[in-house]
C-alpha angles and dihedrals in degrees: 000000000000121000088243092055091047091051092048090050093051093048091047089051094049093047094048106054140056122189135200117223115237130172098243136309118050127329138160135221131196122189111272094025114153088223094066108087112147094174111138096009112120116236113235126213115261124212140162121257121251112282093249135094126003137284113277103231091026106174110274088222123047105259089195088073086066096043095261127128126216122207136163126217132185122218131186139188139119137287131190087279096050141269124345141177120203140155144237133202117223122200118179142146113296088222108061090208089067093060110112096202098255126106125198112211127197128194098218114241113251101182093112093048094257134068118280118185091206099179101040101098093045089051097046094087093058093042089053099035104035103030102249123151122222130208125188116196130203100218107160134078095229093060094042088055090048093053093049089055097040095059113003093180092059103025105022091106093059116102143159130185118258109262116212091188112091088211090063098212092179088063088066089051091052092049093048091049090053086059092046090055090055094045094047098083092034130191113105089184090077092073089058097047110027121090117219089257088066094059090115 
């Protein structure tokens, strides 16, 4: 993939999605929601992963069969403990005109030491049938460390500072910054109206 194509893809992604900030689990955001207030949350830098390997937590069924795309993005910034680099998985209608303007976001479960997108398969029917988008975020240090060891070629650049606090407050900062990245370039309407040729 050329650097131009990668840049176009990142800008198309940023311009296409908006995301509500929730403190874990699953939440939803629609444009204009009173719950979406990114004020004071730093905006991280978004990039594409290396063009090697496969997505950890790739959907166990092909979402393309239901008209849904699956993409992975990296994002990096800083929390109160220091710099980090993490990732998110974005699943959305292949046809931007089918997007209904609402994104469901999941803080991926880390209880097993690796990411689990617990709600994805149960949500696929409404993503496909009702035009929702879905974003799964890697928010915790334990799963970032797991990914870096699972596929160093793809995920070796991911990192997050060790957190001595069992409550992991920096994980909430990471999750909020994922939302800030999506809100930064704004208009969710573009995913409904722009053809793929207008990605630039």
